[in-house]
N, C-alpha and C positions, 0 to 999 in steps of 0.2 A: 505494500500501500504507499503514497506516496505519502512525503513527509508534509507536517506541520509548519506552518506561516505565523512569524512572528513579526510586526510589523512598528517597528516604533518611529515615532514625529516627533519634533519641538524646535520650537526656533533657535535660531544657532545662539550659543551659551545657555541651552536651558540644560545641557547634560547627556542627552539622547546618548551619544557616543561613550559615554560614563560607564552608563547603563549598560547597556549593546557589548561592553567589554568581560563587564561583570557577570551575566549571562554567558557569555560565552564560556568562562571558566567553572561554571557546573557539569563537568561532563555528563553525571545524568543528564541531561536537557538534548544532549546529541545536535547540539545545537552546530552551523556552518556560516559564516556573514558573506551576505550577497555584496560582492565589488561594487559598488555603481560605477554607472559610468561620471565624467566630468572632463570639461573644459577648463575649468578651475586652474593657476599657477599651484603645483605643489610647494605644500607650508616645508619647513624643515621638519625630519623627521619620519616625513612619511613617504611612502616604497609604492613604487607606480605597481598598480596589479595584488598589494593586499589593501594597500587604506581607499585605495580608486584606480581606477583604468582611467589615466590620464590619458586624454585623444586633444585633436586641433580640434578648432574650431570644424574647419572643412571637415577631415574626418566624423566627427561628430553625424552634423550635417549630412553624411553623406550614407550614415548606417542607418538613417532616420529614413531616408528614402527607398531604403532598402526594406525595410518596414524589420530590422533586426532588437527595434526595443519593444516592450510589455507598455517599460512608461516614460516621457519625458518632457522637460519641463526647460523651459530658460527662465532662471529664479532672477538673475538680472542679469543687465546689458551683454548680450554675447556670452552669458557663463551659466553653461547648461547641466542639468545632472539626469541622470536616465539608469534605467537597468533593462540587461543586455536580456536578448530570451536565453543565447547561452549561457550566461553566468547561471542561470536556472535551473537548466536545462541536466545542469552540471550535477549539481546539488541533489536535487528533491528529491529523487529515488529512493535514496540512499541514510540520509538525513532531514533533519528537521533544520528552516531558515531562517535566520532575523534580517530584518531589513531595517535601515538607517536614513530614510527619508525623507523630503519634504513635504507638506499638506497635501497636495496636489498628488504626487506622485504614492503617498499613502493612499488613498482615497480610491484610487486607479488601480492599483496592489488587490485592496481590499474589494476592488467588484470583481479582480481577473480568480482572485482564490477562491472567494464566494466564504461557504462555512468554514472552509479549511485553515483559515485566518481568527487572528487575533490581533487589532489597532491599539494602538497604545501611543496616551496624546502626553507628550513631558510639561507640565505649564513653569512654567516659573513662576517664585510667589508676587512677583509681577512688576511692571517694565521699568521703576525706578530698579529693581535689583538685578533684572537683566542687562540694564541698560552700564551698570556696574561692574561686571560680571564683564561686559562687551572690552569697557575700556581697561582692565587688569589687564586683557589679549595682550593688546598694546599693539598690534597687528593691522590696528583698521585706523586710516584716516575719517576727520569728519564727514564726509561728506558717506564711507562706507558705509558711518556706525551710523547715519538717520535714515539710511534706505534701510541697512537690518532691521535697523525699531521699526520702520513703519509696516515692513511684512511680517515684524513680527507681532504686530494688532492686528491685522487682517486674519493671520494664520492662530491666535487665542479665540479669532471671534468663531471659529471653526470647530474650533475642539468638541464641542460634543454628540457630531458626527461619528466618535471614537468610541471603542466599545467600552476601554477604559483611560482613567486623566488621573497622571500623576502630579500633585505638586511638589517637583527637587525642589528642598528648604533643605537646609543644614538638620540634621535629626539631634534634638536635644534626649538623648540616650545615658541611662546610667547600667550597672551589671546590677539591679535590681527589677528593670524592668525582661518587660515580656515579647518575644519577638512570635508574630502574625505571619502567616502567609498565607489567603485566602484562596478558592478558587483555580484551584490547579485539580481537582476533587477527580473520580472515573467522567462525571458529564460537560467538561470541557473538551477544547481542541487538543490537550494532550494526553489526555485517555489515563490519567495519575501519575505523572511522570517521578522518579526518584528524585525529588527538589526538594524534600523535608529537613533534608539538614542542611538550614540557613547557618550564611557566613556569620563570627559574631564581628560585628565594626572591626576597624582595624584603631579606634580609639580606645575601644573596652579591651583588646588586644594587648595596648601598647603598657596599656594598666594594672596588667598581671593576671587577669582574669583570666581561665581558659574554659567556661560553659557559662551558658545561659540558658534558661528555660525557652522553650521553642516551640510552637503549636503550627500544623498544619491541617489540612484534608488531603494532603497527598501524599508519598511515600517516602523512604529513602532507603539506600543500599546496606546492605547487614554488616560492612565492613563499617558503617559509619557510627558513632555513636555521641553520647549526652547526655543530658535531661532536654527529649525531645516527643513530643507526643506527635500521636499521626492519625492517620486516618478517620480523620472527624464526621461524624455523621449525623443526620443529613449535611449533606457539604454544602459550603457555597451559592455553587451555579445553581441546584433547583432553588432557593429563599431556606435554605436552612438556617436556625439561631444562628452558626457561624459567619454569617455572612453581615450580622447586623455589628458586627464589632469597630467600635471606633479608636482613631489614637486616640490616646490617655484615657478610654476603658480601664476599669481595675478589674485583675481577673484576679480569681481564691483558687490554688490547688492543694488540694491533699490529697497524700499519696498513700496515709493511713485512710482513709476513708474512701479511696475510689471514686473523689470526687473532683467536677473542675466543673465553676461555676462563674459568671459573668453578673460583679455587684451592681444592679443598676434596678430601679424599681421595678413594680409590676407592669407599668400604668406607662415606664418607658421602654420597657420591652414591648410591649402590645400595642403600641405606637410607631417601633421601627420596624417590624415584625409587619404590622400592617403597608407601609410607606416600600417596602423592599418590592423591589421587580426583577422577576424573571425574565429573562429575553433567550426564548430555544431558540438553537440552529435549522435560518432558513434550511434542509436537508428534504430532496424529495422523494429519492428511493438510492438502489443502494447499500452496501456494505457500512454506510457512512451512518444514514436511519436504521440500521438495521443494530447496529449499537447503540445510536443516542436514546432506542425506545424501547431498549431490554435490558442495559446493564445496570446491577444490584448497588444499592452504595456501599462501602467498604466494612459494615459489620452484617452482611450478609454476603461477601466473598468477592464481589465484583464481576462476578459472572453472567451470563448472560439467563435471564430468569427464565428463558425454553428450558435452561439444560439445569434445573435447579433437581433437585430429589424432592420425589413425594413417594410418602407411604403409600 
């Protein structure tokens, strides 16, 4: 079966490249990076064919004429970005793919891959913070900076067209916090990957901490270890209680009592559950349709329901 697709999108300076590199470091996701083609100048430290396929403007336009792109856009004047069909075909059979593209490209790829994809928009905390980040790069003229900020505002207006939105800000996290990863259960485009072994943030590791409580509705490798709770059911993707957790919620874990609770009032729980939206993938036929309609939750074995033993 063809691999799954993660499509990352964000205004320049929002951190999508950093996030992509982090996801690629998780071996259990079996991810490969789709190298985009571009006509922009190569930056210091970038490698042709690894970071981007750097093309001349004439060569890029020639490939457009030959219909060699899945999607492309002239992001800035004479600066094109695009995804080559040959790049996808070489990866999709045996791997999951991660894309790092602009808004127009992301939405085109979403349409191309349909239910086999997950689109993620990375939103900066504010346009002012984005400007600060771009200025710290010290490689943009004032004209380039203003052009990027104008484009960023337009891109941020389209964020609701994406499946998930992440606000990229510095995490205020301590060793006593609990790390939570949702939406990687059986009924997601990933099919419950071994991604539950969440990495501990670097600033926590530097303080000498070697373990933190981590919770997810996914799996992890049998060789991984730590204070980790997996297979939460019902999963987030179908609107289970796990889906309503928010940053800042207090969670109580008792190994002795075998209990895991979020410390919220009943009225707040009911309110969040009522407002939870479950968006089922638009799958009409084939194996993916069979899988989505019949796969069981983690507490029932994640098997197809028609294979369940009946006495």
